[in-house]
C-alpha positions in Angstrom: 0.9 8.0 -25.3 -1.2 9.5 -22.5 -4.9 8.7 -23.0 -7.3 11.6 -23.5 -10.3 12.4 -21.4 -13.1 15.0 -21.7 -11.7 17.9 -19.6 -14.7 20.1 -20.3 -17.1 17.5 -19.0 -15.0 17.2 -15.8 -15.1 20.9 -15.3 -18.9 20.9 -15.6 -19.2 18.1 -13.1 -16.9 19.9 -10.6 -19.3 22.9 -10.6 -22.2 20.6 -9.5 -20.8 18.3 -6.9 -20.8 18.7 -3.1 -17.0 18.6 -2.5 -15.1 19.3 -5.8 -11.7 19.2 -4.1 -12.2 15.4 -3.8 -11.5 15.2 -7.6 -9.3 18.1 -8.5 -5.8 16.8 -7.5 -2.9 19.3 -7.8 -2.1 19.2 -4.0 1.3 20.2 -2.8 3.8 17.4 -3.0 1.9 15.4 -5.6 4.0 13.8 -8.3 2.9 14.4 -11.8 5.4 12.5 -13.9 5.3 12.6 -17.7 3.2 9.6 -18.9 5.8 8.6 -21.6 8.7 8.7 -19.1 7.5 5.5 -17.4 7.4 1.9 -18.6 4.9 0.9 -15.9 1.8 2.9 -15.0 0.1 2.0 -11.7 -3.2 3.4 -10.5 -3.4 3.3 -6.7 -7.1 3.0 -5.8 -8.5 3.6 -2.4 -12.0 2.1 -2.2 -13.5 4.9 -0.2 -13.8 8.7 -0.5 -10.9 11.0 -0.8 -11.0 12.3 2.8 -10.8 8.7 4.1 -8.2 7.5 1.6 -5.9 10.5 2.1 -5.7 9.7 5.8 -4.2 6.3 5.0 -0.4 6.1 5.7 0.2 3.0 3.6 -1.0 4.7 0.4 1.4 7.6 1.0 4.3 5.2 1.5 3.6 3.1 -1.6 2.7 6.2 -3.8 6.1 7.8 -3.1 8.0 4.5 -3.3 6.8 3.8 -6.8 7.2 7.3 -8.0 10.8 7.3 -6.8 11.5 4.6 -9.4 12.4 6.3 -12.8 10.6 3.7 -14.9 7.4 3.6 -12.8 4.5 6.1 -12.4 1.9 5.9 -9.7 -1.3 8.0 -9.6 -4.2 8.0 -7.2 -7.9 7.3 -7.6 -10.7 7.3 -4.9 -14.3 6.2 -4.7 -16.4 9.1 -5.9 -19.4 10.2 -3.9 -22.9 9.5 -5.3 -23.3 12.9 -6.8 -20.1 12.7 -8.8 -20.8 9.1 -9.7 -24.2 10.0 -11.2 -22.7 12.8 -13.2 -19.8 10.6 -14.5 -22.4 8.2 -15.9 -24.4 11.0 -17.4 -21.4 12.6 -19.1 -19.9 9.2 -20.0 -16.6 10.1 -18.2 -14.7 7.1 -16.8 -13.2 7.0 -13.3 -9.9 8.9 -13.6 -6.8 9.4 -11.5 -6.1 12.8 -9.8 -2.7 13.4 -11.2 -3.1 13.2 -15.0 -6.9 12.5 -15.2 -6.3 9.3 -17.0 -9.0 6.5 -17.0 -8.2 3.5 -14.9 -8.4 1.3 -18.0 -5.3 3.0 -19.4 -3.0 1.7 -16.6 -0.8 -1.4 -16.6 -1.7 -2.2 -13.0 -4.8 -1.1 -11.0 -4.2 -1.7 -7.3 -6.6 -1.6 -4.3 -5.8 -1.4 -0.7 -8.1 -3.6 1.5 -8.5 -1.9 4.8 -12.1 -2.8 5.6 -14.4 -5.6 4.4 -17.3 -3.2 4.0 -15.5 -1.3 1.2 -15.6 -4.4 -1.1 -18.6 -3.1 -3.1 -16.7 0.1 -3.8 -14.0 -2.0 -5.6 -16.6 -3.2 -8.0 -18.0 0.3 -8.5 -14.5 1.7 -9.2 -13.6 -1.1 -11.7 -16.9 -0.6 -13.6 -16.6 3.2 -13.6 -13.0 2.8 -14.8 -14.0 0.6 -17.7 -12.5 -2.6 -16.4 -14.4 -5.9 -16.5 -15.5 -6.9 -13.0 -14.7 -10.6 -13.3 -11.0 -11.5 -13.8 -12.0 -14.3 -16.2 -13.6 -11.7 -18.5 -10.5 -9.5 -18.8 -8.7 -9.2 -22.1 -5.0 -9.3 -22.6 -4.8 -5.5 -22.8 -6.8 -4.8 -19.7 -4.9 -3.8 -16.5 -3.8 -6.4 -14.1 -5.9 -5.8 -11.0 -4.0 -6.4 -7.7 -4.9 -5.8 -4.0 -3.0 -5.7 -0.7 -3.6 -4.6 2.9 -4.8 -6.5 6.0 -8.0 -7.9 4.4 -5.8 -9.5 1.7 -5.0 -12.1 4.3 -8.4 -13.7 3.5 -8.5 -13.0 -0.2 -11.2 -15.5 -1.1 -14.3 -13.3 -1.0 -12.6 -11.1 -3.7 -11.0 -14.0 -5.6 -13.4 -13.6 -8.6 -12.4 -10.0 -9.1 -8.7 -9.6 -8.2 -5.9 -11.0 -10.4 -3.3 -11.1 -7.7 -3.1 -10.4 -4.0 -0.1 -9.0 -2.1 0.2 -10.3 1.4 2.5 -8.7 4.0 4.8 -5.7 4.0 4.4 -3.9 0.6 7.3 -1.4 0.3 9.6 -3.9 -1.6 7.0 -6.4 -2.7 5.0 -3.9 -4.9 8.2 -2.9 -6.7 9.0 -6.5 -7.5 5.5 -7.1 -8.7 5.7 -4.1 -11.0 9.0 -5.2 -12.5 7.6 -8.7 -13.3 4.6 -7.1 -15.0 6.7 -4.5 -16.8 9.0 -7.2 -18.2 6.1 -9.4 -19.2 4.4 -6.5 -21.0 7.7 -5.7 -22.8 8.1 -9.3 -23.9 4.5 -9.5 -25.1 3.8 -12.3 -22.6 0.2 -13.4 -22.1 -1.8 -12.4 -19.1 -1.7 -15.9 -17.6 2.1 -16.2 -18.1 2.6 -12.9 -16.2 0.3 -14.1 -13.4 2.2 -17.4 -13.0 5.5 -15.4 -12.9 4.1 -13.3 -10.0 3.9 -16.5 -7.9 7.7 -16.4 -7.5 7.4 -13.2 -5.5 7.1 -13.8 -1.8 3.6 -12.9 -0.5 1.8 -12.9 -3.9 -1.3 -15.1 -4.2 -3.0 -15.6 -7.6 -6.5 -17.1 -7.1 -6.9 -18.4 -10.7 -4.1 -20.9 -9.9 -6.0 -22.6 -7.1 -9.0 -24.9 -7.2 -11.5 -25.1 -4.3 -13.7 -28.1 -3.5 -16.5 -28.2 -1.0 -18.1 -30.8 1.3 -21.8 -31.5 1.3 -22.2 -29.4 4.4 -20.7 -26.3 2.7 -17.3 -26.5 4.4 -14.1 -26.6 2.3 -12.9 -30.0 1.3 -9.7 -29.0 -0.4 -7.9 -26.0 -1.8 -4.9 -26.8 -4.0 -2.7 -25.3 -6.7 -3.6 -26.2 -10.3 -0.2 -25.5 -11.7 3.5 -26.1 -10.7 4.2 -22.3 -10.4 1.7 -21.8 -7.5 3.0 -22.7 -4.0 1.0 -24.8 -1.6 1.2 -21.9 0.9 1.8 -18.2 0.3 4.2 -16.8 2.9 3.7 -13.2 3.8 6.4 -10.6 2.9 8.4 -9.2 5.8 10.7 -6.2 5.9 13.1 -7.0 8.7 14.7 -3.5 9.3 12.3 -0.5 9.2 15.2 1.9 9.3 16.2 0.6 5.9 12.6 0.5 4.6 11.4 3.3 2.4 9.5 6.1 4.1 8.4 9.3 2.3 9.7 12.7 3.3 7.2 14.5 1.1 3.5 13.6 1.2 0.5 15.2 -0.7 -1.2 17.9 1.4 -4.9 18.1 0.7 -6.8 21.3 0.1 -9.7 20.0 2.1 -10.0 18.7 5.6 -9.5 14.9 5.8 -10.0 12.4 8.6 -6.4 12.5 9.9 -5.1 15.8 8.8 -1.6 15.6 10.2 1.9 14.0 9.8 1.7 10.3 10.5 5.0 9.0 11.7 5.2 5.2 11.9 7.4 4.6 14.9 7.1 0.8 15.0 5.3 -2.0 13.2 3.8 -5.0 15.0 2.8 -5.7 18.6 4.1 -8.1 21.2 1.0 -8.1 23.5 -1.0 -11.0 21.9 -4.6 -9.7 22.4 -6.6 -12.6 21.2 -9.2 -10.6 19.3 -6.7 -8.5 17.4 -5.9 -9.5 13.9 -3.4 -6.8 13.3 -1.3 -8.0 16.3 -0.8 -11.3 14.5 -0.5 -10.1 10.9 2.2 -7.4 11.6 4.5 -9.6 13.6 7.4 -9.5 14.3 7.7 -6.2 16.1 10.2 -3.8 14.5 11.1 -0.3 15.7 12.5 2.7 13.8 15.5 4.2 15.6 15.0 7.5 17.5 17.5 9.3 15.3 15.8 8.2 12.1 12.4 9.2 13.4 13.5 12.7 14.4 15.1 13.2 11.0 11.9 12.1 9.2 9.8 14.3 11.4 11.8 17.4 10.7 11.8 16.7 6.9 8.0 16.1 6.9 7.3 19.2 8.9 9.4 21.2 6.4 7.7 19.8 3.3 4.1 19.9 4.6 3.7 22.7 7.2 1.6 20.5 9.4 1.4 21.5 13.0 0.7 18.1 14.5 2.6 14.8 14.4 0.9 11.5 15.2 3.2 8.8 16.5 1.6 5.9 14.7 1.7 2.2 15.5 -0.5 -0.5 16.9 0.6 0.4 20.4 2.6 3.7 20.5 3.2 3.4 24.2 5.3 0.3 23.7 7.9 2.1 21.7 11.2 1.6 23.6 12.3 5.2 23.6 8.9 6.9 23.6 9.5 9.6 26.2 12.9 10.4 24.8 11.5 10.6 21.3 8.7 13.0 22.3 11.2 15.2 24.3 13.5 15.4 21.3 10.7 16.2 18.8 9.4 19.0 21.0 13.0 20.3 21.4 13.6 20.3 17.7 10.1 21.6 16.7 9.4 23.9 19.7 9.6 27.1 17.7 7.1 25.9 15.2 4.5 24.9 17.8 4.1 21.4 16.5 2.0 19.2 18.8 2.5 15.5 19.3 -0.4 13.1 19.5 -0.3 9.6 20.9 -2.8 7.3 19.4 -3.2 3.6 20.4 -1.9 4.1 24.0 -2.0 1.0 26.2 -3.0 1.5 29.8 0.1 -0.2 31.1 2.6 1.7 28.9 4.9 4.3 30.2 2.6 7.3 29.9 3.2 9.9 32.5 6.5 11.3 31.1 5.0 11.4 27.6 2.0 13.3 28.9 4.1 15.8 30.7 6.3 16.3 27.6 3.4 17.0 25.3 1.4 19.3 27.6 3.3 22.4 26.4 1.2 22.2 23.2 -2.5 21.9 22.6 -4.2 18.9 24.2 -6.1 16.5 22.2 -8.3 13.8 23.4 -6.5 10.8 24.9 -7.6 7.3 23.8 -7.5 4.2 25.9 -8.8 0.7 25.0 -9.8 -1.4 28.0 -11.8 -3.5 25.5 -13.7 -5.3 28.3 -15.5 -4.2 31.5 -14.1 -6.9 33.9 -10.8 -8.3 34.7 -12.0 -11.9 33.9 -12.9 -10.9 30.4 -9.7 -8.9 29.9 -7.9 -12.1 30.8 -10.0 -14.1 28.3 -8.8 -11.7 25.5 -5.3 -11.5 27.0 -5.5 -7.7 27.2 -3.0 -7.8 30.1 -4.1 -4.6 31.8 -6.0 -3.9 35.0 -8.5 -1.4 36.3 -5.7 0.0 38.4 -3.8 0.7 35.2 -6.7 2.6 33.7 -7.4 4.7 36.8 -3.7 5.5 37.3 -3.2 6.7 33.7 -6.5 8.5 33.5 -5.7 10.3 36.8 -2.3 11.3 35.4 -4.1 12.7 32.4 -6.6 14.7 34.3 -3.9 16.1 36.6 -1.8 16.9 33.5 -4.5 19.1 32.1 -6.6 16.8 29.9 -10.4 16.7 30.2 -11.4 14.6 27.2 -10.9 10.8 27.3 -12.1 8.1 24.8 -12.6 4.6 26.1 -12.9 1.7 23.5 -14.7 -1.5 24.4 -16.1 -4.5 22.5 -19.3 -6.3 23.1 -20.0 -9.9 22.1 -16.6 -11.2 23.1 -16.4 -15.0 23.7 -17.7 -15.9 27.2 -19.1 -12.4 27.8 -21.8 -12.1 30.5 -24.1 -9.3 31.8 -21.6 -8.7 34.5 -19.0 -7.9 31.9 -21.3 -5.3 30.3 -22.1 -3.7 33.7 -18.3 -3.4 34.2 -18.1 -1.0 31.2 -20.5 1.4 33.0 -18.7 0.9 36.3 -15.4 1.9 34.6 -16.9 4.9 33.0 -18.3 6.1 36.3 -14.9 5.7 38.0 -13.2 7.7 35.2 -15.7 10.6 35.8 -15.0 10.4 39.5 -11.3 10.6 38.8 -11.8 13.8 37.0 -13.7 15.4 39.9 -11.1 14.1 42.3 -8.8 16.8 40.8 -9.3 20.1 42.7 -11.5 22.5 40.8 -8.8 25.1 40.3 -6.3 22.5 38.9 -8.4 20.5 36.5 -9.2 21.5 32.9 -12.8 22.5 32.1 -15.2 20.5 29.9 -15.1 16.9 31.0 -15.9 14.5 28.1 -15.8 10.8 28.4 -16.7 8.9 25.2 -17.4 5.2 25.6 -17.5 3.3 22.3 -18.6 -0.3 22.1 -18.0 -2.0 18.8 -19.5 -5.4 18.0 -16.9 -8.2 18.2 -16.1 -9.7 14.7 -14.2 -13.0 14.7 -11.2 -12.5 12.3 -8.9 -14.8 10.5 -5.5 -15.6 12.0 -6.7 -14.9 15.6 -7.4 -17.4 18.4 -11.1 -16.4 18.0 -11.3 -17.3 14.3 -13.2 -20.5 15.3 -15.7 -18.6 17.5 -19.3 -17.5 16.4 -20.4 -13.9 16.4 -23.3 -12.8 18.6 -26.6 -12.9 16.7 -28.1 -9.5 15.8 -30.8 -10.0 18.4 -28.2 -10.6 21.1 -26.3 -7.5 20.1 -29.3 -5.3 20.2 -30.2 -6.5 23.6 -26.7 -5.8 24.9 -26.7 -2.3 23.3 -30.0 -1.5 24.9 -28.7 -2.7 28.3 -25.5 -0.5 27.9 -27.5 2.6 26.9 -29.4 2.4 30.2 -26.3 1.8 32.2 -24.3 4.6 30.6 -26.7 7.4 31.4 -24.0 9.1 33.4 -23.3 12.9 33.4 -20.3 13.7 31.3 -20.4 10.3 29.4 -21.4 9.7 25.8 -22.1 6.2 24.5 -21.4 5.3 20.8 -22.0 2.0 19.2 -22.1 0.4 15.8 -25.2 -1.0 13.9 -25.3 -4.7 14.3 -26.3 -5.2 10.6 -23.0 -3.8 9.4 -21.0 -5.9 11.8 -22.9 -9.0 10.7 -21.9 -8.5 7.1 -18.4 -7.6 8.1 -18.1 -11.1 9.8 -19.5 -12.8 6.7 -16.8 -11.2 4.5 -14.0 -11.6 7.2 -14.5 -15.3 7.3 -16.0 -15.8 3.9 -15.0 -18.1 1.1 -15.2 -17.7 -2.7 -19.0 -18.0 -2.7 -19.2 -14.6 -0.9 -18.0 -13.1 -4.2 -21.3 -14.1 -5.8 -23.1 -12.3 -3.0 -20.9 -9.3 -3.4 -21.6 -9.1 -7.1 -25.4 -9.6 -6.7 -25.6 -6.9 -4.0 -23.6 -4.5 -6.1 -25.9 -5.1 -9.1 -28.8 -4.2 -6.8 -27.1 -0.9 -5.9 -25.1 -1.6 -2.8 -22.0 0.6 -2.5 -20.4 2.9 0.0 -21.7 0.5 2.6 -19.4 1.9 5.4 -21.5 5.1 5.2 -24.6 4.7 7.4 -26.8 6.8 5.2 -26.1 4.7 2.1 -26.0 1.2 3.7 -28.8 -0.9 2.1 -29.1 -3.9 4.4 -32.3 -5.1 2.8 -30.5 -5.4 -0.6 -27.8 -7.5 1.0 -30.4 -9.8 2.5 -32.1 -10.2 -0.9 -28.7 -11.0 -2.5 -28.1 -13.8 0.0 -31.6 -15.1 -0.4 -31.6 -15.1 -4.2 -28.4 -17.1 -4.3 -29.5 -19.5 -1.6 -26.5 -18.6 0.6 -27.0 -18.4 4.4 -25.1 -15.6 6.0 -25.3 -17.3 9.4 -23.1 -20.0 7.9 -20.2 -17.5 7.9 -21.0 -15.3 10.9 -22.8 -17.4 13.5 -21.2 -20.8 13.0 -18.6 -22.2 15.4 -15.7 -23.8 13.4 -14.3 -27.2 14.2 -10.6 -27.5 15.1 -9.6 -29.3 11.9 -11.8 -27.4 9.5 -10.1 -26.0 6.4 -10.4 -22.3 6.6 -10.7 -20.2 3.3 -7.5 -18.4 4.3 -5.4 -21.5 5.1 -3.6 -21.0 1.8 -1.9 -18.0 3.4 1.0 -18.4 5.9 1.0 -15.3 8.1 4.0 -16.6 10.0 2.0 -17.7 13.1 0.9 -21.3 13.2 -2.6 -22.6 13.5 -1.5 -24.8 16.4 -0.4 -21.7 18.4 -3.7 -20.0 17.7 -5.7 -23.0 18.9 -3.6 -23.2 22.1 -4.5 -19.5 22.7 -8.2 -20.3 22.1 -8.0 -23.0 24.8 -6.3 -20.7 27.2 -8.9 -18.1 26.6 -11.7 -20.5 27.6 -9.9 -20.9 30.9 -9.2 -17.1 31.3 -5.5 -17.9 31.3 -3.1 -15.1 30.0 0.0 -15.4 27.8 3.0 -13.2 28.5 4.2 -10.4 26.3 6.6 -11.7 23.6 9.3 -9.3 24.9 9.4 -11.3 28.1 10.2 -14.5 26.3 9.1 -16.4 23.2 5.7 -18.0 23.3 6.3 -20.3 20.3 3.9 -18.6 17.8 5.9 -20.0 14.9 7.6 -16.8 13.6 10.9 -18.2 14.7 10.7 -20.5 11.6 11.7 -17.5 9.5 14.7 -16.1 11.5 
């Protein structure tokens, strides 16, 4: 029977909050299934606000995949903003899903997607608001099983105290298998622990309660071993080999309010062959798999018909590497020309085939083009194995300016291993050359309104990358570099954006953290830390107090160089790429030696073990 909730109280709250459409639901293409029609009820929780979560493609895929199953029901919940949160506590209304307004505690499974480390405090807030005990050891038999997936699940340890089971790898099939095991266990009246042990049989599922961690005197990990026969020594990520056979939704919820990415997102490929050494996603999503041109055109037409969106974003880690990119764009424009649908090309690499694609899209409105040189000099680009040159950038930017674009975004990182002042100066030099390329186009031929946005994020060493052993720059070093770049980038037509070093410092702590970071997370949440990704709500002083009160040094996680043979908190996960390969790449980085694109020949990363 569907649980009841105080609808009058919700109506009163919606009259008082800043953006009520965050909480109303009822969007076009949402799926409101009768509660009693399903044997398994799943609450998909995005640990950030509605407008952020509704921009996430993975949620849309899994939401539709589960609701396609006749015996499963999936509903959505998002992190409420502070105004709504306060009112919910005053009115004693638990966090509820948008579809049926059911409290989280009434679901069989509550699942979180882990896209960003600084959303972890929101997970605790949502659990508490939903009436679910924060610590997994305190949950009763009737409480929901709390699961989590997404890229951050590849280091599950900082959340090990709060999540019952993690899903690692491609989730379209994995999440259905997980639901079936839980559904069967519930029907049989099996205990919570019995169900969790059964979940271990599913590829890519990690159950932290089934592993014991021991520490050395210096704080490093001494051992991490299963404590029962059901748990494997290593958890191998789930992989879907053929994307054309993978589920992809043809109807997606269309929000009533503006969201971050308010368009059709068409995943054209998954994975990347380039091997950038800072890039975690390039490792986690291997091997590269492409959807066929015919399948993509069919999906695009169906999605346009069911949503009415006028923009399609060709989504992948590196859209320009899609084998049939120019042909795909031409065919999409031919099929959708009368509906004036524009095509956007995110994540373009500088050395990808770009000119034909730009010419094909220029019939419709022009959005800003984004390029990611990542580093200011060729030496540092070789260190990170970026595989592009200044000539690549200038050629593509010139093509764009001649093609009618006037807005360009350039993404860089500061604090990369081996970085020097010369590398920072190179960022400003590149920005100046881009401006010069714009003015090199005759006045009557170039578009008006030059805008070059240079963004420099702080490098965060991530698990499963060749730089996982490297330290992060200290906050003092980062601030000095940001100040230096601010001066250098005082160029007409150029805007400089950068991230606060405090936030990147904490991100590094959680990215490379072990189970003890869970204590810090809980203490910081109890002090009022949440919505940390929002600058106006980030309470760095409270985080510092949490570390201090627990006697845990954040520098141990962020600023410490790891030894080659150190046991990493995430070593229990097998992402498909071997640790030996990553170490070889680290050694090549120190010599500024590059590694060829995987499409030009196998580099022996370890994935061939699973073919």
